[in-house]
N, C-alpha and C positions, 0 to 999 in steps of 0.2 A: 709733849713737855713737859716735866715738874715744874708746878707751880702755875701753868696756865689755866687760866679761868675762864676762858672762850675767845672767839675770833670777833674784832668788831670792824665795822665797813658802814658805808653811807651810798645810797641810791639815790636819784630823781623819779618822783613823780610827775609826768606831765599834767599841767592843769591849763585846758585850753579855754577855761570861762574865766581865767583871771583876770580882773579889771585893768581898764588902760593905766590908771591911776599907779597899779603896783607893777606895773610893765618893766621898768628899771630894775626893781629890787627882784624879780622872779625872773630875770632872763639869766640862762644858764649858760655854759660854754657849748652847746649844742646848736644855740641861738632861738630855744624854747622857752617858752614859761613852765616853770615846776617849782617843787616843792621837797625839799630833801626829808629822806628817812634815814636815820641811823639806828643801828640794830646791833647786838651782841647774842649769838648763838652759840651753842656747843658742836660737838663731831655729830650730834642727831639733826642738826639745824631747829635745836630746838630754843626758842625767843628766850631769853633771860633779860633783856634791857632793849626796849623800845621806843623811840623819839622823834616825833615827826612836828616838823612846822616851821624849819627853818628857811629860810628865804633860799630861792634858788640859785643865786649870784654867789652864794656861800661855797665854800671850798670845806675840805673835810677838816682843817684846822678851825676855821670860823666855826664850823658847827659842834667841834668838841667842845671849844670854849664857851658854847652857851648850853652845852647840853646839862641837863643836873646830873648824869654820873659824874661828869666831871667835877662840878660844883660840889658834891659830896666829897669826892677823892680831894678839892682843895681844902674843904673843912675838916677832913681827918673822919671823915663817918665813912668812908670806905675804900678799901678794902678792908677785911677784919686781920688784925693781924697775930690772932690767936693759932693760925693755920701756919705751918714751915714747911719746907721743902728743901732738899739739899742738890747741890751741883757742884762736881768736881770735889766733892769733900767739905764745900763750905754751907754752912745753913743760914736761909733767907728766908723772909718774913712779908716779906711786900709781894704779894700777887700780882700778875700782869695779864694783859691781854695782846694777843698777835692783832698786829697792823700793818699797812703797806706803806710805802714812801710817802704819802702824801700825809701823813700825821707827823707832827713834832714829835722831836727825840725826849721823850719823857721814861721815867724811870718804871711807869706802870704799863708801858706799852714796850712790845719786842718786836723789832722791826728788822728788817732783813740789812745785812752788811752793804755796803755800797759798793765794796770792791773785795771779792771772792777771789781772791789771790792766792791763797793756803787752800789744802784739802780741807781742814778743819771749818774754815770759813764756808767753803762750798758745800759742805754735808749739812752746817747749819741753816744754811738759805736754804738747802733741800726742804730740810724738817720744817723750818717755821713758813715755809709758802704751803707745803703740806697742810698743815694746821691753820693757816689764814686763809685757806680756800673754803672754808667751811662757810664762811661769811658770803662768798660768793655764790656756793652751793643755795643758799638760803632765798636767795634773790631769785633763782629758777625754779626751786622747788615749789616755794608758795606762790607765784603767778600760777604754776600749772595746774595746783591744786584749787585755786579761787583765782581764775582767771580776769577776776574784776580790776586785779593789780595790773592786767598787760595793757586794758586802754586808760586812754586820755581821761583825767578827773573831769566830770562836767558840772560839778558841784560849786553853786554860786560863792560859797564862803569857806575858809581854811578849816574851821570848826568844823562842818561837816566831814571834812577828806579828814579830819583826824579822828573822828568818830567812826570811819567807815573802814578805815586801814587799821585802828586797832581792834575792829571787830573781826578783821580778816586774821590779825596777829591772833588773837585769841582761839580762833577756831583753828588755825595751823597748829598750835602746842596741844589743842585737845585731839588733831589726828595724828599727831607723833606721839602723845601719852598712850593712845589705842594700841598704836603698830610697834613701838621702838623695842618690843619685848619679842620682837619674831626678826629684829636685826642681827646680822651674824655677829658684830662685836659685843653685843651685849649675851649672845648665849656662850661667846668664847671667856667672857669675863666673869660668868656665873657658873662656868664648870668649872669641876675639880680639876687637880693635876693627876693626869694617867685616865680621867672619865672623857668618853665621848661630847664633845661640845654641842653637836645637834645629831638628827637623827641620819645620816650619811656615815658614820663612823671616825668621823673628823677627831683627831686628839688637841684638848686645851692647851693654850700656851701658859706654862708653870707661871710666867711673869705675870699674866694677863689674869689670874686669878686671884693674885692678893689686891687689886685695885678695890677701892672702896665704892660704891654705889651709892652714899649716902649724900646726901644734900644739904648745902646751907641757905636755909630762905631768908631772904632780907624782908623785914615787915616795915621796914621805913618809905621803902619805895624810892626808884631810882630813873625818873624821867614818866613818861607818860603812861608807860606799860611795862613793869618790870618785875621780874623774879629772878637773884641773882642763885647761882648756881655753883657747882661744888670746883673746885681745886683740880681738875682731873690731871692725872698723870699720864698725858698723852707721847 
């Protein structure tokens, strides 16, 4: 999707050592006590924004309103406006994230259309869902690689939970950086038109070869742990 800089989503990490005084604030919809994790990742599940610490009773809208990412968006610090993309012959400068129906309809969020009654809307919803599932895959890949996230947190304080899950996110990104060169999508992007994309003789896609692999790093920081990635033309 042109102009898309990642998929955003939230998940809950159960907190079985939650103090009774916080039981009402951390009581989620499943009847458990938890802390919400908000993240933004790319198609390789590489994390560019990571925010943890919101109460378990919060939904996606509440977490977004308190997220450092959205605070910087409201202040005009993010996203950058020096990058442009073209859709249907019109040039745009506001980059965006893909999100599900639980988020508010902000211009910075690309959400599925509620009623895909035409073929064009149906195709858009299928494409948006395919890109949005990157965030869903993150919450499956990261726990399978570092299964501490699969277990309920036994830490007595939220600060220790933040330190632990932030280290898990960093280790996950390190693993992605070490292995992403072998991903089939990257082999196709790096291959020139007419040249084999891998060792099996498959040819590269001519459109994929023109996609830029550069990155835009955000030195200011958005969230508890964050690096901001490129507006990939997925």
